[in-house]
PAZAPA-4460 file (N, C-alpha, C; in steps of 0.05 Angstrom, whole numbers, plus 32768, in hexadecimal, padded with zeros to 4 digits):
% residues 308
    n_x    n_y    n_z   ca_x   ca_y   ca_z    c_x    c_y    c_z   seq   type   mol
   7FA6   8141   7F9D   7FB1   8129   7FA8   7FA1   811F   7FC0     1      M     A
   7FA8   8109   7FCA   7F98   80FC   7FDF   7F9A   810B   7FF9     2      E     A
   7F83   810E   8006   7F82   811B   8020   7F82   8105   8036     3      E     A
   7F94   8107   8049   7F94   80F4   805F   7F89   8101   8078     4      I     A
   7F8A   811C   8079   7F7C   812B   808E   7F81   8120   80AA     5      K     A
   7F99   8119   80AF   7F9F   810E   80CA   7FA0   8126   80DD     6      K     A
   7F94   8123   80F4   7F95   8138   8109   7F9F   812C   8123     7      E     A
   7FB4   8138   812D   7FBD   8130   8147   7FD1   8119   8147     8      G     A
   7FE4   811B   8159   7FF7   8106   815D   7FF9   8102   817B     9      N     A
   7FEB   80EF   8187   7FEA   80ED   81A4   8005   80EA   81B1    10      P     A
   8018   80DD   81A3   8032   80D7   81AF   8040   80F1   81B5    11      E     A
   803D   8105   81A4   804B   811F   81A8   8038   8136   81AC    12      E     A
   801D   8130   81AD   800A   8145   81AF   800D   815B   819A    13      N     A
   8010   8151   8181   8016   8162   816B   7FFD   8163   8159    14      F     A
   7FF1   817A   8155   7FD8   817C   8147   7FDC   8189   812C    15      Y     A
   7FD0   817D   8116   7FD5   8187   80FB   7FC0   817C   80E9    16      Y     A
   7FBD   8189   80D2   7FAE   817F   80BB   7FC2   817A   80A5    17      N     A
   7FBE   8164   8096   7FD2   815D   8082   7FC4   8153   8069    18      I     A
   7FD0   815A   8052   7FC6   8152   8037   7FDE   814B   8026    19      T     A
   7FDC   8135   8017   7FF2   812E   8005   7FEE   813E   7FEB    20      C     A
   8002   8150   7FE6   8000   8162   7FCF   800C   8157   7FB5    21      D     A
   8021   8146   7FB7   802E   813E   7F9F   803E   8124   7FA4    22      D     A
   8041   8114   7F8F   8051   80FC   7F91   8061   80FA   7F76    23      V     A
   807B   80F5   7F78   808A   80F3   7F5F   80A1   80DF   7F63    24      S     A
   80A7   80D0   7F4D   80BD   80BE   7F4D   80D6   80CE   7F45    25      V     A
   80E9   80CF   7F57   8102   80DE   7F52   8116   80CE   7F42    26      I     A
   8117   80B4   7F48   812B   80A3   7F3B   8121   8086   7F3A    27      Q     A
   8125   8079   7F24   811E   805D   7F22   8133   804E   7F12    28      Y     A
   8142   803D   7F1F   8157   802D   7F12   8150   8010   7F16    29      D     A
   8152   8000   7F01   814D   7FE4   7F04   815B   7FD4   7EEF    30      W     A
   815B   7FB9   7EF4   8169   7FA7   7EE2   8157   7F99   7ECE    31      L     A
   813E   7FA2   7ECE   812A   7F98   7EBB   8126   7F79   7EBC    32      K     A
   8127   7F6F   7ED5   8122   7F53   7ED9   8105   7F50   7EE4    33      E     A
   80FB   7F38   7EE1   80E1   7F32   7EED   80E4   7F32   7F0B    34      D     A
   80D1   7F3D   7F19   80D2   7F3F   7F36   80C2   7F28   7F42    35      L     A
   80CF   7F11   7F46   80C2   7EF9   7F50   80D5   7EEB   7F63    36      V     A
   80CA   7EDC   7F76   80D9   7ECA   7F87   80F1   7ED7   7F95    37      D     A
   80ED   7EEF   7F9E   8102   7EFC   7FAE   80FB   7EFC   7FCB    38      T     A
   810D   7F04   7FDC   8109   7F03   7FF9   8106   7F1F   8005    39      Q     A
   80F5   7F22   8019   80F2   7F3C   8025   810C   7F46   8032    40      I     A
   811D   7F34   803A   8136   7F3C   8047   8148   7F4B   8034    41      S     A
   8143   7F4A   801A   8153   7F58   8006   814B   7F75   8003    42      E     A
   8135   7F7D   800F   812B   7F98   800C   813A   7FAB   801E    43      I     A
   8143   7FC1   8013   814F   7FD7   8023   813F   7FF0   801E    44      K     A
   813B   8000   8032   812D   8019   802E   8136   802E   8043    45      F     A
   8131   8047   803C   8137   805C   804F   8124   8074   8049    46      S     A
   811F   8084   805C   810F   809C   8058   811F   80B4   8062    47      T     A
   811C   80CA   8054   8127   80E4   805D   8112   80F9   805A    48      T     A
   8115   810F   8068   8100   8124   8068   810C   813F   8064    49      E     A
   80FC   8151   805A   8103   816D   8057   80EA   817D   805B    50      D     A
   80ED   8196   8063   80D5   81A6   806A   80D9   81C3   8060    51      I     A
   80C4   81CF   8056   80C3   81EB   804E   80AC   81F8   805C    52      D     A
   80B1   8211   8064   809B   8221   8070   8090   8233   805A    53      K     A
   8076   822F   8053   806A   823F   803F   8060   825A   804A    54      L     A
   8054   8259   8060   804A   8271   806E   8045   8269   808B    55      E     A
   803C   827C   809B   8038   8275   80B7   8023   825F   80BA    56      E     A
   802B   8249   80C6   8019   8233   80CB   8015   8220   80B4    57      G     A
   8023   8224   809D   8021   8213   8086   803C   820A   807D    58      V     A
   8040   81EF   807A   805A   81E4   8073   8057   81CF   805D    59      F     A
   806C   81CB   804E   806E   81B4   803C   8082   81A1   8048    60      L     A
   8079   8188   804B   808A   8173   8056   8091   815F   803F    61      Y     A
   80AA   815E   8039   80B4   814D   8023   80BE   8133   802E    62      H     A
   80B1   811D   8027   80B9   8102   8031   80C5   80F2   801A    63      L     A
   80DF   80ED   801B   80ED   80DE   8007   80EF   80C1   8010    64      D     A
   80E7   80AF   7FFF   80E7   8092   8005   80F8   8084   7FF0    65      F     A
   810E   8078   7FF9   8120   8069   7FE8   811D   804B   7FEE    66      R     A
   8119   803C   7FD9   8112   8020   7FDC   8122   8010   7FC8    67      F     A
   8131   7FFC   7FD2   8143   7FED   7FC1   813E   7FCF   7FC5    68      E     A
   813A   7FC1   7FAF   8138   7FA4   7FB0   8150   7F99   7F9F    69      L     A
   8163   7F8D   7FAD   817C   7F85   7FA0   8176   7F74   7F87    70      E     A
   8185   7F7B   7F72   8184   7F6E   7F58   816C   7F77   7F46    71      R     A
   8159   7F85   7F53   8141   7F8B   7F43   813C   7FA9   7F3E    72      F     A
   813C   7FB9   7F53   8137   7FD5   7F4E   813F   7FE6   7F66    73      F     A
   8142   8000   7F60   8146   8015   7F75   8133   802B   7F6D    74      Y     A
   8122   8034   7F80   810F   8049   7F7A   8111   805E   7F90    75      I     A
   8110   8077   7F88   8110   808E   7F9A   80F7   809E   7F93    76      H     A
   80E5   80A0   7FA6   80CB   80AD   7FA2   80C8   80C3   7FB7    77      L     A
   80BC   80D9   7FAF   80B7   80EF   7FC2   8099   80F5   7FC3    78      R     A
   8090   80F6   7FDC   8074   80FF   7FE1   8075   811A   7FF0    79      A     A
   8065   812D   7FE8   8065   8147   7FF4   804A   814B   8003    80      V     A
   804C   8151   801D   8035   8154   802E   8032   8171   8036    81      Y     A
   801A   817C   8034   8015   8197   803E   800A   8194   805A    82      R     A
   8017   81A1   806D   8010   819F   8089   8008   81BB   8093    83      I     A
   7FF1   81BB   80A0   7FE8   81D4   80AD   7FE8   81CF   80CB    84      E     A
   7FF7   81E0   80D9   7FF9   81DD   80F6   8003   81F7   8102    85      T     A
   7FFB   81FB   811B   8005   8212   8129   801A   820A   813E    86      E     A
   8022   81F1   813D   8035   81E7   8150   8051   81F4   814C    87      E     A
   805E   81FD   8161   8078   820A   815E   808E   81F6   8159    88      P     A
   8089   81DC   815F   809E   81C8   815C   809B   81B9   8141    89      N     A
   8091   81C6   812D   808D   81B9   8113   80A7   81AD   8108    90      M     A
   80BD   81BA   810E   80D6   81B1   8102   80E1   8198   810F    91      F     A
   80D3   818E   8124   80DA   8174   812F   80C7   815E   8124    92      K     A
   80B5   8166   8113   80A1   8153   810A   80AE   813D   80F9    93      F     A
   80A4   8124   80FE   80AD   810D   80EF   8095   8101   80E1    94      Q     A
   809A   80F5   80CA   8083   80E9   80BB   8075   80D4   80CD    95      P     A
   805B   80D6   80CD   804B   80C3   80DD   8048   80A9   80CC    96      Q     A
   803E   8095   80D9   803C   807B   80CC   802A   807C   80B3    97      K     A
   8014   808C   80B5   8002   808D   809E   8010   809A   8086    98      D     A
   8021   80AE   808B   8030   80BB   8076   8044   80A7   8069    99      M     A
   8052   8099   807A   8065   8085   8070   8058   806F   8060   100      T     A
   8041   8065   806A   8034   8050   805D   8027   8059   8042   101      M     A
   801D   8072   8042   8013   807C   8028   8029   807E   8014   102      M     A
   8040   8089   801C   8056   808B   8009   8060   806F   8000   103      T     A
   8060   805C   8013   8066   8041   800C   8053   8035   7FF7   104      Y     A
   8039   803C   7FF9   8026   8033   7FE6   802C   803F   7FCA   105      D     A
   8035   8058   7FCA   803C   8064   7FB0   8054   8056   7FA4   106      Y     A
   8067   804E   7FB5   807E   803F   7FAC   8075   8025   7F9E   107      I     A
   8063   8016   7FAB   8059   7FFD   7FA0   804B   8002   7F85   108      K     A
   803B   8017   7F83   802D   801D   7F6A   8040   8024   7F54   109      D     A
   8055   8033   7F5B   8068   803C   7F46   8078   8024   7F3C   110      A     A
   8082   8013   7F4E   8091   7FFB   7F46   8080   7FE9   7F35   111      V     A
   8068   7FE5   7F3D   8055   7FD4   7F2E   8051   7FDF   7F11   112      N     A
   804E   7FFA   7F0F   8049   8006   7EF5   8061   8004   7EE3   113      Q     A
   8079   8009   7EEE   8092   8007   7EDF   8095   7FEB   7ED3   114      Y     A
   8090   7FD7   7EE3   8093   7FBB   7EDA   807D   7FB4   7EC5   115      H     A
   8065   7FBD   7ECA   8050   7FB8   7EB7   8055   7FC4   7E9C   116      E     A
   805F   7FDE   7E9D   8066   7FEB   7E84   807B   7FDD   7E74   117      D     A
   808D   7FCF   7E82   80A3   7FC1   7E75   809C   7FA4   7E6F   118      A     A
   8084   7F9C   7E75   807B   7F81   7E70   8089   7F6C   7E81   119      G     A
   8090   7F74   7E9A   809D   7F62   7EAC   808B   7F58   7EC2   120      K     A
   8091   7F41   7ECD   8081   7F35   7EE2   8088   7F43   7EFD   121      T     A
   8073   7F49   7F0C   8077   7F57   7F25   8067   7F48   7F3B   122      F     A
   8074   7F42   7F51   8068   7F34   7F67   8061   7F48   7F7D   123      N     A
   8048   7F51   7F7D   803F   7F65   7F90   8042   7F5D   7FAD   124      N     A
   8041   7F43   7FB2   8040   7F39   7FCE   805A   7F40   7FDD   125      E     A
   8070   7F44   7FCF   8089   7F49   7FDC   8087   7F62   7FEE   126      I     A
   8077   7F75   7FE5   8075   7F8E   7FF4   8065   7F8B   800E   127      F     A
   8054   7F77   800F   8043   7F74   8026   804F   7F62   803C   128      D     A
   8068   7F5A   8038   8075   7F49   804C   8082   7F58   8063   129      E     A
   8084   7F73   8060   808E   7F83   8076   8078   7F85   808B   130      I     A
   807E   7F7E   80A3   806A   7F7C   80B8   8062   7F97   80C4   131      T     A
   804B   7F97   80D0   8041   7FAF   80DE   8054   7FB7   80F4   132      E     A
   805F   7FA4   8102   8071   7FA9   8118   808A   7FB7   810E   133      E     A
   8093   7FAF   80F7   80AB   7FBB   80EC   80A7   7FD9   80E7   134      F     A
   8090   7FE0   80DA   808A   7FFC   80D4   8087   800C   80EE   135      W     A
   807A   8000   8102   8077   800E   811C   8092   8014   8128   136      N     A
   80A4   8001   8128   80BE   8005   8134   80CE   8019   8124   137      D     A
   80CC   8019   8109   80DB   802B   80F9   80D2   8048   80FE   138      Y     A
   80B8   804D   80FE   80AE   8068   8102   80B5   8072   811E   139      I     A
   80B3   8060   8132   80BA   8068   814E   80D7   8070   8150   140      S     A
   80E9   8061   8143   8105   8067   8144   810C   8081   8136   141      K     A
   80FF   8085   811F   8104   809E   8110   80FC   80B6   8121   142      K     A
   80E5   80B3   812E   80DB   80C9   813E   80EE   80CF   8155   143      C     A
   80F8   80BA   8162   810A   80BE   8179   8124   80CA   8170   144      K     A
   812F   80C0   815A   8148   80CB   814F   8146   80E9   8149   145      D     A
   812F   80F1   813E   812C   810D   8137   812A   811E   8150   146      K     A
   811B   8115   8164   8119   8124   817D   8133   8126   818B   147      L     A
   8143   8112   818A   815D   8112   8197   8171   8125   8188   148      D     A
   816E   8126   816D   8182   8133   815D   817C   8151   8159   149      R     A
   8163   8158   8153   815C   8173   814C   8159   8184   8165   150      E     A
   815F   819E   8162   8159   81B1   8177   8141   81C2   816E   151      W     A
   8136   81D1   8181   811F   81E0   817A   8124   81FD   8183   152      I     A
   8117   8210   8175   811B   822B   817D   811E   823D   8164   153      G     A
   8125   8256   8168   8126   8269   8152   813B   8262   813E   154      E     A
   8152   8257   8146   8167   8251   8133   815E   823C   811F   155      D     A
   8151   8227   8128   8148   8212   8116   8132   821C   8104   156      L     A
   8120   822C   810E   810A   8237   80FE   8115   824A   80E8   157      Q     A
   812A   8259   80EF   8135   826B   80DB   8142   825C   80C4   158      N     A
   814C   8244   80C9   8157   8235   80B3   8143   822F   809D   159      L     A
   8129   822D   80A5   8114   8225   8093   8104   823C   8088   160      H     A
   810A   8254   8090   80FC   826C   8086   8106   8272   8069   161      K     A
   80F4   827E   805A   80FC   8287   803F   8113   829A   8041   162      N     A
   8128   8295   8031   8140   82A5   8033   8148   82B3   8019   163      Y     A
   8147   82A4   8003   8151   82B0   7FEA   813E   82AB   7FD3   164      Y     A
   8139   82BF   7FC3   8127   82BD   7FAC   8136   82BE   7F92   165      T     A
   8133   82AA   7F82   813E   82A9   7F67   8129   82B3   7F53   166      F     A
   8130   82C7   7F44   811E   82D3   7F31   8122   82C8   7F15   167      T     A
   8114   82D2   7F01   8116   82C8   7EE6   812A   82D7   7ED5   168      Q     A
   813A   82E8   7EE2   814F   82F5   7ED2   8165   82E2   7ECA   169      D     A
   8175   82E9   7EB7   8189   82D7   7EAB   819C   82CB   7EBF   170      Y     A
   81A8   82DB   7ED0   81BD   82D2   7EE2   81B1   82BF   7EF7   171      A     A
   819A   82C7   7F02   818D   82B7   7F17   8185   829C   7F0C   172      S     A
   8178   829C   7EF5   816F   8283   7EE9   8186   8272   7EE0   173      A     A
   819C   827E   7ED7   81B3   826E   7ECF   81BF   825F   7EE6   174      L     A
   81C2   826D   7EFD   81CD   8260   7F15   81BB   8249   7F1E   175      V     A
   81A1   824E   7F1F   818E   823A   7F29   818D   8222   7F16   176      A     A
   8188   8227   7EFD   8183   8211   7EEA   819D   8203   7EE2   177      Q     A
   81B3   8211   7EE1   81CC   8205   7EDA   81D5   81F1   7EF0   178      G     A
   81D1   81F9   7F09   81D8   81E8   7F20   81C7   81CE   7F1F   179      T     A
   81AE   81D1   7F19   819C   81BA   7F18   81A3   81A7   7F01   180      V     A
   81A9   81B1   7EEA   81B0   81A0   7ED3   81C7   818E   7ED9   181      K     A
   81DC   8199   7EE6   81F4   8189   7EEB   81EF   8176   7F03   182      V     A
   81E4   8180   7F19   81E0   816F   7F30   81CC   8158   7F2A   183      M     A
   81B8   815D   7F1A   81A6   8147   7F12   81B6   8131   7F04   184      D     A
   81C9   8138   7EF3   81D9   8124   7EE6   81E9   8114   7EFA   185      E     A
   81F4   8121   7F0E   8205   8114   7F22   81F4   8101   7F34   186      V     A
   81DC   810B   7F3B   81CC   80FC   7F4E   81B9   80E8   7F42   187      F     A
   81AF   80ED   7F29   8199   80DD   7F20   819B   80D2   7F03   188      F     A
   81A6   80E1   7EF0   81A0   80DB   7ED4   81B7   80D2   7EC3   189      Y     A
   81CF   80DC   7EC7   81E5   80D6   7EB5   81F0   80BA   7EBA   190      N     A
   81EF   80A8   7EA6   81F8   808D   7EAA   8215   808A   7EAF   191      P     A
   8225   809F   7EAA   8241   809E   7EB0   8248   80A1   7ECD   192      S     A
   8234   80AA   7EDD   8239   80AE   7EFA   822C   8098   7F0A   193      F     A
   8237   8092   7F21   822B   807F   7F34   8218   808F   7F46   194      N     A
   81FF   808F   7F3F   81EC   80A1   7F4C   81E9   809B   7F6A   195      H     A
   81E6   8082   7F71   81E2   807B   7F8D   81FB   8082   7F9E   196      K     A
   8212   807C   7F93   822B   8082   7FA1   822D   80A1   7FA5   197      A     A
   8226   80B0   7F91   8228   80CD   7F94   8214   80D7   7FA9   198      N     A
   81FC   80CC   7FA9   81E9   80D4   7FBD   81F3   80CE   7FD9   199      Q     A
   81FE   80B6   7FDC   8208   80AE   7FF7   821F   80BF   7FFF   200      D     A
   8232   80C5   7FED   824A   80D4   7FF5   8243   80F1   7FFB   201      R     A
   822F   80FC   7FEE   8228   8118   7FF1   8212   811D   8006   202      L     A
   820A   8107   8013   81F3   8108   8026   81F6   811F   803A   203      E     A
   820E   8123   8045   8212   8137   8059   821C   8152   804E   204      Q     A
   8221   8153   8034   822D   816A   8027   8218   8179   8016   205      I     A
   820B   816B   8004   81F4   8175   7FF5   81DE   8160   7FF7   206      I     A
   81D0   815E   800D   81BD   8149   8011   81A9   8147   7FFA   207      P     A
   81A6   8130   7FEE   8194   812D   7FD6   8177   8136   7FDC   208      P     A
   816D   8131   7FF5   8151   8139   7FFA   814E   8157   7FFA   209      N     A
   8162   8166   8005   8161   8183   8005   8165   818E   7FE8   210      H     A
   8177   8180   7FDA   817C   8188   7FBE   8162   8185   7FAE   211      Y     A
   8154   8170   7FB1   813B   816C   7FA1   8127   8182   7FA7   212      I     A
   8126   818B   7FC0   8113   81A0   7FC7   811A   81BA   7FB9   213      T     A
   8133   81C3   7FB9   8138   81DC   7FAB   8139   81D8   7F8D   214      F     A
   813F   81C0   7F84   813D   81BA   7F67   8121   81BE   7F5D   215      R     A
   810E   81B3   7F6C   80F2   81B6   7F64   80E9   81D3   7F64   216      N     A
   80F3   81E3   7F76   80EE   8200   7F75   80F9   820C   7F5B   217      Q     A
   8113   8206   7F56   8120   8211   7F3E   8112   8209   7F24   218      F     A
   8106   81F2   7F23   80F9   81E9   7F0B   80E0   81F9   7F05   219      N     A
   80D7   820A   7F18   80C0   821B   7F13   80C7   8236   7F08   220      K     A
   80E1   823B   7F05   80EB   8256   7EFE   80E0   8261   7EE4   221      L     A
   80D8   824F   7ED2   80CD   8259   7EB9   80B3   8268   7EBC   222      D     A
   80A5   8263   7ED2   808B   826F   7ED6   8089   8280   7EEF   223      T     A
   809B   827C   7F02   8099   828B   7F1B   80B4   828C   7F29   224      E     A
   80B6   829E   7F3D   80CF   82A0   7F4C   80D2   8287   7F5E   225      E     A
   80EB   8281   7F65   80F2   826A   7F76   80FD   8274   7F90   226      A     A
   80F0   826C   7FA6   80F9   8275   7FC0   8103   825D   7FD0   227      I     A
   811A   825F   7FDC   8125   8249   7FEC   812D   8253   8008   228      I     A
   812D   8240   801A   8134   8247   8036   8152   824A   803A   229      S     A
   8159   8254   8051   8176   8257   8057   8184   823C   8056   230      F     A
   8177   8228   8061   8184   820D   8061   8189   8204   8045   231      R     A
   8176   8207   8033   817A   81FE   8017   818F   820F   800A   232      K     A
   818F   8229   8010   81A3   823B   8005   81BF   8233   800C   233      F     A
   81C3   822A   8024   81DE   8221   802D   81E7   8209   801C   234      A     A
   81D5   81F6   8018   81DD   81DF   8007   81E0   81E6   7FEA   235      F     A
   81D0   81FA   7FE1   81D2   8203   7FC5   81EE   820E   7FBF   236      L     A
   81F9   821D   7FD1   8213   8229   7FCD   8228   8213   7FCA   237      I     A
   8226   81FE   7FDA   8239   81E8   7FD7   8235   81DA   7FBC   238      V     A
   821C   81D7   7FB4   8216   81CB   7F9A   8222   81DB   7F83   239      A     A
   8221   81F5   7F85   822C   8207   7F71   824A   8203   7F6F   240      I     A
   8257   8202   7F86   8274   81FD   7F86   827B   81E2   7F79   241      D     A
   826B   81CE   7F7E   826F   81B3   7F72   826C   81B5   7F54   242      C     A
   8256   81C2   7F4B   8251   81C4   7F2E   8267   81D3   7F1F   243      V     A
   8270   81E9   7F2B   8286   81F8   7F1F   829F   81E7   7F1B   244      C     A
   82A4   81D6   7F2F   82BB   81C4   7F2D   82B7   81B0   7F16   245      H     A
   829F   81A3   7F16   829A   818F   7F02   829C   8199   7EE6   246      L     A
   8294   81B2   7EE2   8294   81BE   7EC7   82AF   81C7   7EBE   247      L     A
   82C3   81C6   7ED0   82DE   81D0   7EC9   82F3   81BA   7ECC   248      T     A
   82EA   81A1   7ECE   82FD   818A   7ED2   82F5   8174   7EBF   249      T     A
   8302   815D   7EC2   82FD   8146   7EB0   82E0   813C   7EB1   250      N     A
   82D2   8142   7EC6   82B6   813A   7EC8   82A5   8144   7EB1   251      H     A
   82AE   815A   7EA6   829F   8166   7E8F   829E   8153   7E78   252      L     A
   82B2   8141   7E75   82B1   812E   7E5F   8298   811C   7E60   253      D     A
   828E   8117   7E78   8277   8105   7E7B   825D   8115   7E7B   254      Y     A
   825F   8130   7E7C   8247   8141   7E7E   8242   8150   7E64   255      L     A
   8257   8156   7E55   8254   816A   7E3F   823F   8163   7E2B   256      E     A
   823F   814B   7E20   822C   8144   7E0B   820F   8146   7E15   257      E     A
   820A   813D   7E2D   81EF   813E   7E38   81E7   815B   7E3F   258      R     A
   81F9   816B   7E49   81F2   8187   7E4F   81ED   8197   7E36   259      L     A
   81FD   8191   7E21   81F8   819E   7E07   81DB   8198   7DFD   260      D     A
   81D3   817F   7E01   81B8   8177   7DF8   81A2   8185   7E09   261      A     A
   81A9   818E   7E21   8196   819C   7E32   8197   81BB   7E2D   262      M     A
   81A5   81C3   7E18   81A8   81E0   7E12   81B8   81EE   7E28   263      N     A
   81CA   81DF   7E35   81DC   81EB   7E48   81F8   81E7   7E3D   264      F     A
   81FD   81F5   7E26   8216   81F2   7E17   822D   8201   7E22   265      G     A
   8243   8201   7E12   825C   820C   7E1B   825B   8229   7E24   266      K     A
   824D   823A   7E15   824B   8256   7E1D   823C   825A   7E36   267      E     A
   8225   824C   7E39   8215   824F   7E51   8225   8244   7E69   268      L     A
   8233   822F   7E65   8243   8223   7E7B   8259   8237   7E84   269      R     A
   8265   8245   7E71   8279   8259   7E78   826C   826F   7E88   270      A     A
   8255   8278   7E7F   8246   828D   7E8E   823F   8283   7EAA   271      D     A
   8236   826A   7EAC   822F   825F   7EC6   8246   8260   7ED9   272      Y     A
   825D   8257   7ED0   8275   8256   7EE2   827C   8271   7EEC   273      I     A
   827A   8285   7EDB   8281   82A1   7EE3   826C   82AC   7EF6   274      Q     A
   8252   82A9   7EEF   823D   82B5   7EFF   8239   82A5   7F19   275      V     A
   8239   828B   7F18   8234   827B   7F30   824B   827C   7F44   276      A     A
   8264   827C   7F3A   827B   827F   7F4C   827A   8299   7F5B   277      A     A
   8273   82AE   7F4D   8270   82C9   7F5B   8259   82C9   7F6F   278      R     A
   8243   82BC   7F67   822C   82BA   7F79   8234   82AB   7F93   279      F     A
   8242   8295   7F90   824B   8286   7FA7   825E   8296   7FB8   280      S     A
   8271   82A2   7FAC   8285   82B2   7FBB   8278   82C9   7FCA   281      R     A
   8266   82D8   7FBD   8259   82EF   7FCA   8246   82E5   7FE0   282      D     A
   8238   82CF   7FDC   8226   82C5   7FF0   8235   82BD   800A   283      S     A
   824C   82AF   8006   825C   82A7   801D   8266   82C0   802C   284      K     A
   826E   82D4   801E   8279   82EC   802B   8262   82FA   803A   285      A     A
   824A   82FC   802E   8234   830A   803C   822C   82FB   8055   286      N     A
   822A   82E1   8054   8222   82D1   806C   8238   82D4   8081   287      I     A
   8251   82D2   8079   8267   82D3   808D   8268   82EE   809A   288      K     A
   8262   8303   808B   8263   831E   8096   824E   8322   80AC   289      S     A
   8239   8312   80AB   8224   8313   80C0   822B   8302   80D8   290      G     A
   8242   82F6   80D9   824B   82E7   80F0   8242   82CA   80F0   291      G     A
   8238   82C0   80D9   822E   82A4   80D7   8243   8293   80C9   292      V     A
   8248   827C   80D5   825B   8268   80C9   824B   824F   80C1   293      T     A
   824F   8247   80A8   8241   822F   809E   8257   821A   8098   294      I     A
   8255   8204   80A6   826A   81EF   80A5   8270   81E6   8089   295      G     A
   825B   81E1   8079   825F   81D7   805D   826E   81EB   804C   296      N     A
   826D   8204   8053   827B   8219   8043   8298   821B   804B   297      W     A
   829F   820F   8062   82BB   8211   806B   82CC   81FA   8061   298      E     A
   82C0   81E6   8055   82CE   81CE   804C   82D8   81D1   802F   299      E     A
   82EF   81C6   802A   82F9   81C4   800E   82F5   81A7   8005   300      N     A
   82E0   81A3   7FF7   82D8   8188   7FEF   82E9   817E   7FD7   301      Y     A
   82F1   8165   7FD8   82FE   8159   7FC1   82E9   814D   7FAF   302      D     A
   82DE   815D   7F9D   82C8   8154   7F8D   82D0   813D   7F7B   303      W     A
   82EA   813C   7F73   82F3   8126   7F61   82F0   810B   7F6F   304      D     A
   82F4   810A   7F89   82F1   80F1   7F98   82D4   80EC   7FA0   305      K     A
   82C5   8101   7FA5   82A9   80FE   7FAE   8296   80F6   7F97   306      L     A
   829B   8101   7F7F   8288   80FC   7F69   8294   80E6   7F58   307      I     A
   8284   80D1   7F54   828D   80BA   7F45   8279   80B1   7F30   308      T     A
***
């Protein structure tokens, strides 16, 4: 992938080397209309971030970019940046302007390609109407919000350390892959669900950007072990509770046919419910016995109202 090799951030005296490792379109929904004669004021977008520590001084920074143009399309793209730095405050790092603009360029290329493949008219100029001043203000505000919100120290760093390893044995793979099959339907793929509403409603419960990170790890299980951080593990347990509920209620009516087609049939689903529920229960007990309380684990969520 493209190397941007940025070094240094004068505003925060933050020194690093960075390379873009991967870019992927997570979701693309559109109305298959020609993209012409629209206004920049109709564009909505947001960015979210996630971070994994690979080893001492080496991190993966996941930048999710969601871009919506009313009536025309909604695209969610993820760019993964490899960052090498010895800075202790890495977990306060915010995407720099060059990272945001590079990801924005990938968005433009992807939208252009989708429309071209469909034989639709695409007006590239719409993307260039966002001013330089707007991007500068956006990046500055994001950086300030992060500095005000996040704390620094051993507790924060421990959240991002490798915590749990999923192996290729039957039970481990069943929990990992079964969770992903169902949550992908809820968040991205099943036309019976309102994907954007589910993402918005679960933003503070099973944040989609953190979900995508551990999902990408689980998708490697056919060839290697999957390691996730404590922070991802905490959200995974909530996702497991959600999936167990969906598979035992009326939601299954909207999932069953598609899950059968994914070779996640009735018997495997029954095994999943048994194995995953026990895994969730034991994990909560182990963490609690160590004197740690996780807010998301203390809530009794009404999944029937949250998932639509």
